[in-house]
N, CA, C and O atoms as CSV, one atom per row, in Angstrom:
chain,resi,resn,atom,element,x,y,z
A,1,MET,N,N,-34.504,10.220,-48.792
A,1,MET,CA,C,-35.760,9.598,-49.452
A,1,MET,C,C,-35.563,8.009,-49.341
A,1,MET,O,O,-34.425,7.564,-49.490
A,2,THR,N,N,-36.542,7.213,-49.106
A,2,THR,CA,C,-36.569,5.716,-49.147
A,2,THR,C,C,-37.057,5.096,-50.305
A,2,THR,O,O,-38.194,5.245,-50.752
A,3,TYR,N,N,-36.022,4.279,-50.861
A,3,TYR,CA,C,-36.434,3.560,-52.042
A,3,TYR,C,C,-36.647,2.081,-51.822
A,3,TYR,O,O,-35.845,1.465,-51.119
A,4,VAL,N,N,-37.709,1.455,-52.396
A,4,VAL,CA,C,-38.117,0.111,-52.161
A,4,VAL,C,C,-38.135,-0.647,-53.328
A,4,VAL,O,O,-38.964,-0.420,-54.209
A,5,PHE,N,N,-37.132,-1.700,-53.434
A,5,PHE,CA,C,-37.021,-2.399,-54.713
A,5,PHE,C,C,-37.401,-3.948,-54.398
A,5,PHE,O,O,-36.960,-4.514,-53.397
A,6,ASN,N,N,-38.229,-4.566,-55.307
A,6,ASN,CA,C,-38.402,-6.033,-55.224
A,6,ASN,C,C,-37.084,-6.606,-55.710
A,6,ASN,O,O,-36.248,-5.948,-56.329
A,7,MET,N,N,-36.969,-7.848,-55.388
A,7,MET,CA,C,-35.744,-8.755,-55.609
A,7,MET,C,C,-35.430,-8.758,-57.087
A,7,MET,O,O,-34.319,-8.420,-57.496
A,8,HIS,N,N,-36.280,-9.089,-57.785
A,8,HIS,CA,C,-36.026,-9.161,-59.370
A,8,HIS,C,C,-35.468,-7.773,-59.783
A,8,HIS,O,O,-34.441,-7.756,-60.461
A,9,GLU,N,N,-36.055,-6.626,-59.432
A,9,GLU,CA,C,-35.524,-5.403,-59.947
A,9,GLU,C,C,-34.297,-5.212,-59.334
A,9,GLU,O,O,-33.376,-4.703,-59.972
A,10,ALA,N,N,-34.151,-5.580,-58.085
A,10,ALA,CA,C,-32.874,-5.261,-57.350
A,10,ALA,C,C,-31.528,-5.947,-57.962
A,10,ALA,O,O,-30.415,-5.423,-57.994
A,11,LYS,N,N,-31.871,-7.186,-58.420
A,11,LYS,CA,C,-30.813,-7.945,-59.149
A,11,LYS,C,C,-30.393,-7.336,-60.396
A,11,LYS,O,O,-29.205,-7.371,-60.717
A,12,SER,N,N,-31.311,-6.753,-61.165
A,12,SER,CA,C,-30.838,-6.297,-62.407
A,12,SER,C,C,-30.433,-4.835,-62.372
A,12,SER,O,O,-30.037,-4.262,-63.386
A,13,LYS,N,N,-30.562,-4.105,-60.922
A,13,LYS,CA,C,-30.072,-2.704,-60.839
A,13,LYS,C,C,-29.236,-2.495,-59.717
A,13,LYS,O,O,-29.180,-1.377,-59.206
A,14,LEU,N,N,-28.478,-3.595,-59.210
A,14,LEU,CA,C,-27.679,-3.560,-58.168
A,14,LEU,C,C,-26.643,-2.491,-58.187
A,14,LEU,O,O,-26.342,-1.961,-57.117
A,15,SER,N,N,-26.104,-2.147,-59.221
A,15,SER,CA,C,-25.120,-1.029,-59.234
A,15,SER,C,C,-25.712,0.342,-58.801
A,15,SER,O,O,-25.159,1.142,-58.046
A,16,ARG,N,N,-26.957,0.489,-59.413
A,16,ARG,CA,C,-27.686,1.727,-59.200
A,16,ARG,C,C,-28.056,1.743,-57.610
A,16,ARG,O,O,-27.945,2.773,-56.946
A,17,LEU,N,N,-28.447,0.666,-57.134
A,17,LEU,CA,C,-28.757,0.657,-55.574
A,17,LEU,C,C,-27.686,0.922,-54.811
A,17,LEU,O,O,-27.801,1.547,-53.757
A,18,ILE,N,N,-26.464,0.451,-55.288
A,18,ILE,CA,C,-25.245,0.854,-54.420
A,18,ILE,C,C,-25.027,2.472,-54.395
A,18,ILE,O,O,-24.787,3.168,-53.409
A,19,GLU,N,N,-25.158,2.824,-55.583
A,19,GLU,CA,C,-25.059,4.264,-55.798
A,19,GLU,C,C,-25.887,5.086,-54.953
A,19,GLU,O,O,-25.439,6.071,-54.367
A,20,LEU,N,N,-27.245,4.653,-54.865
A,20,LEU,CA,C,-28.122,5.353,-53.953
A,20,LEU,C,C,-27.799,5.230,-52.624
A,20,LEU,O,O,-27.883,6.238,-51.923
A,21,MET,N,N,-27.407,4.077,-52.092
A,21,MET,CA,C,-27.040,3.910,-50.619
A,21,MET,C,C,-25.857,4.653,-50.351
A,21,MET,O,O,-25.856,5.329,-49.322
A,22,GLU,N,N,-24.723,4.657,-51.173
A,22,GLU,CA,C,-23.638,5.535,-50.989
A,22,GLU,C,C,-23.778,7.049,-50.778
A,22,GLU,O,O,-23.082,7.709,-50.006
A,23,SER,N,N,-24.831,7.551,-51.611
A,23,SER,CA,C,-25.219,8.870,-51.780
A,23,SER,C,C,-26.018,9.246,-50.550
A,23,SER,O,O,-26.383,10.414,-50.420
A,24,GLY,N,N,-26.306,8.355,-49.662
A,24,GLY,CA,C,-27.023,8.722,-48.380
A,24,GLY,C,C,-28.538,8.348,-48.465
A,24,GLY,O,O,-29.239,8.681,-47.510
A,25,GLU,N,N,-29.042,7.771,-49.383
A,25,GLU,CA,C,-30.392,7.241,-49.577
A,25,GLU,C,C,-30.603,6.043,-48.900
A,25,GLU,O,O,-29.663,5.249,-48.863
A,26,GLU,N,N,-31.845,5.705,-48.260
A,26,GLU,CA,C,-32.321,4.483,-47.701
A,26,GLU,C,C,-32.679,3.616,-48.896
A,26,GLU,O,O,-33.337,4.053,-49.841
A,27,VAL,N,N,-32.200,2.316,-48.817
A,27,VAL,CA,C,-32.558,1.485,-49.964
A,27,VAL,C,C,-33.086,0.032,-49.175
A,27,VAL,O,O,-32.434,-0.662,-48.395
A,28,ILE,N,N,-34.247,-0.136,-49.577
A,28,ILE,CA,C,-35.015,-1.332,-48.921
A,28,ILE,C,C,-35.154,-2.401,-49.950
A,28,ILE,O,O,-35.498,-2.044,-51.076
A,29,LEU,N,N,-34.931,-3.668,-49.718
A,29,LEU,CA,C,-35.260,-4.829,-50.526
A,29,LEU,C,C,-36.421,-5.456,-50.105
A,29,LEU,O,O,-36.560,-5.622,-48.893
A,30,ALA,N,N,-37.374,-5.879,-50.948
A,30,ALA,CA,C,-38.501,-6.439,-50.558
A,30,ALA,C,C,-38.738,-7.824,-51.440
A,30,ALA,O,O,-38.250,-7.970,-52.561
A,31,ARG,N,N,-39.474,-8.717,-50.842
A,31,ARG,CA,C,-39.710,-10.044,-51.530
A,31,ARG,C,C,-41.326,-10.030,-51.587
A,31,ARG,O,O,-41.920,-9.993,-50.509
A,32,ASP,N,N,-41.998,-10.056,-52.680
A,32,ASP,CA,C,-43.387,-10.128,-52.765
A,32,ASP,C,C,-44.073,-9.028,-52.120
A,32,ASP,O,O,-45.196,-9.205,-51.647
A,33,GLY,N,N,-43.381,-7.701,-52.051
A,33,GLY,CA,C,-43.804,-6.488,-51.404
A,33,GLY,C,C,-43.585,-6.421,-49.920
A,33,GLY,O,O,-44.053,-5.506,-49.243
A,34,VAL,N,N,-42.891,-7.368,-49.439
A,34,VAL,CA,C,-42.671,-7.540,-48.018
A,34,VAL,C,C,-41.237,-7.192,-47.713
A,34,VAL,O,O,-40.342,-7.945,-48.096
A,35,ARG,N,N,-40.949,-5.988,-46.980
A,35,ARG,CA,C,-39.631,-5.632,-46.784
A,35,ARG,C,C,-38.713,-6.653,-45.937
A,35,ARG,O,O,-38.986,-7.018,-44.794
A,36,VAL,N,N,-37.699,-7.016,-46.601
A,36,VAL,CA,C,-36.743,-8.153,-46.032
A,36,VAL,C,C,-35.338,-7.611,-45.723
A,36,VAL,O,O,-34.653,-8.202,-44.889
A,37,ALA,N,N,-34.940,-6.676,-46.260
A,37,ALA,CA,C,-33.583,-6.192,-46.041
A,37,ALA,C,C,-33.311,-4.666,-46.353
A,37,ALA,O,O,-33.950,-4.077,-47.225
A,38,ARG,N,N,-32.279,-4.026,-45.555
A,38,ARG,CA,C,-31.927,-2.888,-45.740
A,38,ARG,C,C,-30.373,-2.684,-46.197
A,38,ARG,O,O,-29.469,-3.281,-45.613
A,39,LEU,N,N,-30.139,-1.814,-47.264
A,39,LEU,CA,C,-28.671,-1.702,-47.653
A,39,LEU,C,C,-28.173,-0.472,-46.784
A,39,LEU,O,O,-28.802,0.580,-46.665
A,40,THR,N,N,-27.061,-0.732,-46.247
A,40,THR,CA,C,-26.332,0.184,-45.422
A,40,THR,C,C,-24.834,0.272,-45.799
A,40,THR,O,O,-24.250,-0.701,-46.276
A,41,PRO,N,N,-24.279,1.356,-45.594
A,41,PRO,CA,C,-22.729,1.458,-46.140
A,41,PRO,C,C,-21.881,0.721,-45.116
A,41,PRO,O,O,-22.161,0.659,-43.919
A,42,GLU,N,N,-20.900,0.210,-45.649
A,42,GLU,CA,C,-19.896,-0.405,-44.685
A,42,GLU,C,C,-19.123,0.693,-43.992
A,42,GLU,O,O,-18.626,1.630,-44.617
A,43,THR,N,N,-19.033,0.544,-42.617
A,43,THR,CA,C,-18.161,1.505,-41.930
A,43,THR,C,C,-16.871,1.060,-41.793
A,43,THR,O,O,-16.678,-0.080,-41.372
A,44,LYS,N,N,-15.918,1.812,-42.094
A,44,LYS,CA,C,-14.496,1.616,-42.108
A,44,LYS,C,C,-13.797,2.049,-40.679
A,44,LYS,O,O,-13.893,3.205,-40.265
A,45,THR,N,N,-13.166,1.137,-40.043
A,45,THR,CA,C,-12.422,1.710,-38.724
A,45,THR,C,C,-10.942,1.931,-39.396
A,45,THR,O,O,-10.309,1.228,-40.184
A,46,PRO,N,N,-10.658,3.120,-38.806
A,46,PRO,CA,C,-9.208,3.533,-38.924
A,46,PRO,C,C,-8.140,2.550,-38.382
A,46,PRO,O,O,-8.482,1.878,-37.409
A,47,ARG,N,N,-7.197,2.418,-38.758
A,47,ARG,CA,C,-5.908,1.755,-38.195
A,47,ARG,C,C,-5.351,2.608,-37.108
A,47,ARG,O,O,-5.259,3.826,-37.262
A,48,PRO,N,N,-4.954,1.974,-35.948
A,48,PRO,CA,C,-4.443,2.855,-34.958
A,48,PRO,C,C,-3.111,3.530,-35.318
A,48,PRO,O,O,-2.276,2.972,-36.029
A,49,LYS,N,N,-2.956,4.705,-34.818
A,49,LYS,CA,C,-1.883,5.436,-35.194
A,49,LYS,C,C,-0.546,5.033,-34.100
A,49,LYS,O,O,-0.821,4.417,-33.071
A,50,LEU,N,N,0.655,5.355,-34.347
A,50,LEU,CA,C,1.641,4.875,-33.290
A,50,LEU,C,C,1.372,5.520,-32.036
A,50,LEU,O,O,1.121,6.724,-31.983
A,51,GLY,N,N,1.411,4.799,-31.049
A,51,GLY,CA,C,1.023,5.067,-29.676
A,51,GLY,C,C,-0.546,5.046,-29.196
A,51,GLY,O,O,-0.887,5.281,-28.037
A,52,GLU,N,N,-1.361,4.759,-30.159
A,52,GLU,CA,C,-2.724,4.692,-29.765
A,52,GLU,C,C,-3.174,3.227,-29.496
A,52,GLU,O,O,-4.265,3.032,-28.959
A,53,PHE,N,N,-2.387,2.214,-29.843
A,53,PHE,CA,C,-2.657,0.824,-29.520
A,53,PHE,C,C,-2.590,0.322,-28.180
A,53,PHE,O,O,-1.900,0.972,-27.396
A,54,ILE,N,N,-3.126,-0.629,-27.793
A,54,ILE,CA,C,-2.874,-1.300,-26.380
A,54,ILE,C,C,-1.744,-2.227,-26.461
A,54,ILE,O,O,-1.929,-3.192,-27.203
A,55,PRO,N,N,-0.607,-2.151,-25.859
A,55,PRO,CA,C,0.471,-3.176,-25.932
A,55,PRO,C,C,-0.078,-4.430,-25.435
A,55,PRO,O,O,-0.989,-4.496,-24.610
A,56,ILE,N,N,0.565,-5.508,-26.017
A,56,ILE,CA,C,0.363,-6.819,-25.560
A,56,ILE,C,C,1.243,-7.354,-24.716
A,56,ILE,O,O,2.288,-7.818,-25.174
A,57,ILE,N,N,0.953,-7.388,-23.197
A,57,ILE,CA,C,1.838,-7.894,-22.315
A,57,ILE,C,C,1.411,-9.140,-21.760
A,57,ILE,O,O,0.415,-9.153,-21.036
A,58,PRO,N,N,2.049,-10.200,-22.014
A,58,PRO,CA,C,1.687,-11.422,-21.162
A,58,PRO,C,C,1.863,-11.454,-19.637
A,58,PRO,O,O,2.868,-11.013,-19.081
A,59,GLU,N,N,0.889,-11.970,-19.040
A,59,GLU,CA,C,1.021,-12.094,-17.579
A,59,GLU,C,C,1.914,-13.335,-17.408
A,59,GLU,O,O,1.747,-14.365,-18.061
A,60,LEU,N,N,2.912,-13.156,-16.447
A,60,LEU,CA,C,3.800,-14.177,-15.953
A,60,LEU,C,C,3.310,-14.685,-14.507
A,60,LEU,O,O,2.743,-13.935,-13.713
A,61,THR,N,N,3.544,-15.813,-14.293
A,61,THR,CA,C,3.143,-16.609,-12.945
A,61,THR,C,C,4.062,-16.095,-11.897
A,61,THR,O,O,3.719,-15.975,-10.721
A,62,GLY,N,N,5.469,-15.738,-12.447
A,62,GLY,CA,C,6.313,-15.393,-11.461
A,62,GLY,C,C,7.462,-16.552,-11.268
A,62,GLY,O,O,8.479,-16.289,-10.626
A,63,SER,N,N,7.312,-17.483,-11.687
A,63,SER,CA,C,8.093,-18.763,-11.778
A,63,SER,C,C,9.134,-18.588,-12.946
A,63,SER,O,O,10.279,-19.041,-12.965
A,64,GLU,N,N,8.490,-17.820,-13.942
A,64,GLU,CA,C,9.318,-17.795,-15.191
A,64,GLU,C,C,10.233,-16.509,-15.129
A,64,GLU,O,O,9.791,-15.429,-14.738
A,65,ASN,N,N,11.592,-16.705,-15.557
A,65,ASN,CA,C,12.301,-15.594,-15.902
A,65,ASN,C,C,12.771,-15.613,-17.358
A,65,ASN,O,O,13.799,-16.184,-17.724
A,66,LEU,N,N,11.930,-14.938,-18.165
A,66,LEU,CA,C,12.054,-15.255,-19.550
A,66,LEU,C,C,13.177,-14.287,-20.104
A,66,LEU,O,O,13.622,-14.465,-21.238
A,67,SER,N,N,13.620,-13.286,-19.317
A,67,SER,CA,C,14.702,-12.594,-19.769
A,67,SER,C,C,16.038,-12.893,-19.431
A,67,SER,O,O,16.983,-12.340,-19.994
A,68,ARG,N,N,16.174,-13.770,-18.510
A,68,ARG,CA,C,17.497,-14.139,-18.069
A,68,ARG,C,C,18.080,-15.366,-18.844
A,68,ARG,O,O,17.627,-16.495,-18.660
A,69,PRO,N,N,19.073,-15.115,-19.695
A,69,PRO,CA,C,19.861,-16.109,-20.464
A,69,PRO,C,C,20.617,-17.045,-19.741
A,69,PRO,O,O,21.122,-16.633,-18.697
A,70,GLY,N,N,20.813,-18.236,-20.070
A,70,GLY,CA,C,21.515,-19.139,-19.310
A,70,GLY,C,C,20.870,-20.490,-19.529
A,70,GLY,O,O,20.312,-20.787,-20.586
A,71,VAL,N,N,20.984,-21.400,-18.349
A,71,VAL,CA,C,20.526,-22.709,-18.477
A,71,VAL,C,C,18.909,-22.708,-18.821
A,71,VAL,O,O,18.045,-22.160,-18.136
A,72,GLY,N,N,18.736,-23.329,-19.842
A,72,GLY,CA,C,17.119,-23.639,-20.222
A,72,GLY,C,C,16.588,-22.459,-20.890
A,72,GLY,O,O,15.375,-22.258,-20.948
A,73,TRP,N,N,17.573,-21.559,-21.471
A,73,TRP,CA,C,17.064,-20.346,-22.316
A,73,TRP,C,C,16.205,-20.767,-23.389
A,73,TRP,O,O,15.209,-20.103,-23.673
A,74,GLU,N,N,16.552,-21.964,-24.097
A,74,GLU,CA,C,15.737,-22.480,-25.177
A,74,GLU,C,C,14.280,-22.720,-24.755
A,74,GLU,O,O,13.340,-22.367,-25.468
A,75,GLU,N,N,14.129,-23.320,-23.594
A,75,GLU,CA,C,12.779,-23.677,-23.123
A,75,GLU,C,C,12.098,-22.269,-22.642
A,75,GLU,O,O,10.905,-22.059,-22.863
A,76,ASN,N,N,12.819,-21.447,-22.061
A,76,ASN,CA,C,12.189,-20.191,-21.722
A,76,ASN,C,C,11.741,-19.457,-23.033
A,76,ASN,O,O,10.663,-18.863,-23.069
A,77,LEU,N,N,12.528,-19.506,-24.036
A,77,LEU,CA,C,12.149,-18.715,-25.306
A,77,LEU,C,C,10.913,-19.455,-25.960
A,77,LEU,O,O,9.985,-18.827,-26.469
A,78,SER,N,N,10.973,-20.932,-25.905
A,78,SER,CA,C,9.968,-21.564,-26.342
A,78,SER,C,C,8.477,-21.299,-25.522
A,78,SER,O,O,7.384,-21.165,-26.073
A,79,ARG,N,N,8.714,-21.268,-24.260
A,79,ARG,CA,C,7.458,-20.868,-23.381
A,79,ARG,C,C,6.905,-19.514,-23.636
A,79,ARG,O,O,5.691,-19.320,-23.696
A,80,LYS,N,N,7.980,-18.376,-23.817
A,80,LYS,CA,C,7.540,-17.052,-24.121
A,80,LYS,C,C,6.756,-17.003,-25.350
A,80,LYS,O,O,5.737,-16.313,-25.354
A,81,ASN,N,N,7.158,-17.754,-26.563
A,81,ASN,CA,C,6.600,-17.883,-27.735
A,81,ASN,C,C,5.186,-18.437,-27.603
A,81,ASN,O,O,4.191,-17.885,-28.071
A,82,GLN,N,N,5.192,-19.607,-26.905
A,82,GLN,CA,C,3.780,-20.291,-26.647
A,82,GLN,C,C,2.797,-19.322,-26.024
A,82,GLN,O,O,1.640,-19.246,-26.437
A,83,MET,N,N,3.294,-18.523,-24.950
A,83,MET,CA,C,2.491,-17.564,-24.242
A,83,MET,C,C,1.998,-16.412,-25.227
A,83,MET,O,O,0.839,-16.000,-25.187
A,84,LEU,N,N,2.844,-15.976,-26.012
A,84,LEU,CA,C,2.383,-14.982,-26.965
A,84,LEU,C,C,1.351,-15.432,-27.896
A,84,LEU,O,O,0.390,-14.717,-28.180
A,85,LEU,N,N,1.542,-16.679,-28.410
A,85,LEU,CA,C,0.513,-17.279,-29.258
A,85,LEU,C,C,-0.747,-17.515,-28.724
A,85,LEU,O,O,-1.792,-17.286,-29.333
A,86,GLU,N,N,-0.664,-18.040,-27.422
A,86,GLU,CA,C,-1.994,-18.119,-26.737
A,86,GLU,C,C,-2.671,-16.819,-26.412
A,86,GLU,O,O,-3.899,-16.740,-26.431
A,87,LEU,N,N,-1.925,-15.828,-26.123
A,87,LEU,CA,C,-2.544,-14.371,-25.690
A,87,LEU,C,C,-3.049,-13.690,-27.165
A,87,LEU,O,O,-3.923,-12.823,-27.164
A,88,LEU,N,N,-2.514,-14.090,-28.227
A,88,LEU,CA,C,-2.840,-13.684,-29.579
A,88,LEU,C,C,-3.978,-14.313,-29.997
A,88,LEU,O,O,-4.861,-13.650,-30.543
A,89,ALA,N,N,-4.114,-15.678,-29.800
A,89,ALA,CA,C,-5.325,-16.284,-30.156
A,89,ALA,C,C,-6.458,-15.893,-29.249
A,89,ALA,O,O,-7.588,-15.941,-29.735
A,90,LYS,N,N,-6.303,-15.487,-27.914
A,90,LYS,CA,C,-7.446,-15.233,-27.007
A,90,LYS,C,C,-7.760,-13.854,-27.470
A,90,LYS,O,O,-8.971,-13.634,-27.482
A,91,GLU,N,N,-7.003,-12.858,-27.857
A,91,GLU,CA,C,-7.329,-11.460,-28.237
A,91,GLU,C,C,-8.130,-11.564,-29.676
A,91,GLU,O,O,-9.060,-10.799,-29.933
A,92,SER,N,N,-7.709,-12.519,-30.532
A,92,SER,CA,C,-8.560,-12.572,-31.883
A,92,SER,C,C,-9.846,-13.124,-31.622
A,92,SER,O,O,-10.788,-12.825,-32.356
A,93,ASN,N,N,-10.009,-14.009,-30.519
A,93,ASN,CA,C,-11.377,-14.463,-30.296
A,93,ASN,C,C,-12.241,-13.521,-29.685
A,93,ASN,O,O,-13.436,-13.629,-29.958
A,94,GLU,N,N,-11.871,-12.587,-28.890
A,94,GLU,CA,C,-12.560,-11.555,-28.220
A,94,GLU,C,C,-12.901,-10.366,-29.075
A,94,GLU,O,O,-13.768,-9.577,-28.700
A,95,GLN,N,N,-12.198,-10.191,-30.306
A,95,GLN,CA,C,-12.507,-9.011,-31.246
A,95,GLN,C,C,-13.787,-9.428,-31.912
A,95,GLN,O,O,-14.000,-10.597,-32.236
A,96,PRO,N,N,-14.691,-8.378,-32.121
A,96,PRO,CA,C,-16.064,-8.614,-32.899
A,96,PRO,C,C,-15.580,-8.926,-34.310
A,96,PRO,O,O,-14.502,-8.538,-34.759
A,97,ALA,N,N,-16.473,-9.658,-34.966
A,97,ALA,CA,C,-16.489,-10.061,-36.373
A,97,ALA,C,C,-16.761,-8.658,-37.212
A,97,ALA,O,O,-17.504,-7.754,-36.829
A,98,ALA,N,N,-16.044,-8.676,-38.361
A,98,ALA,CA,C,-16.050,-7.444,-39.015
A,98,ALA,C,C,-17.132,-7.686,-40.061
A,98,ALA,O,O,-17.433,-6.795,-40.855
C-alpha cells in the first residue's frame, strides 16, 4: 500500500513513517499536495569474505626493483609506499558514493 504524507504531518510522525517503510510499505512525502520525495530503505552491502576481494597490485614501469634490498632501498621503499598511496587514492575516487 502507498502512504502519502504532507511535510508537516511527516515531521511529527517520522518514526511511524520509518516503521512503515521498513515493513515494506511505500511512503511518499508531499509539499502542498505535490509529491516530492519517496522513502526507501538503505541497502547494506556485505563486506567481502576472505578470498573474495580484488587484490591491489601496483603496476611497475620495469625500472624499479622494489623487492631487492641494497643501495637505495630507502628510496625504493619510499617509492613503493607512494605508489600504493596513489593507487589507493585512485581506487577510492572510482568507488561510488554510498
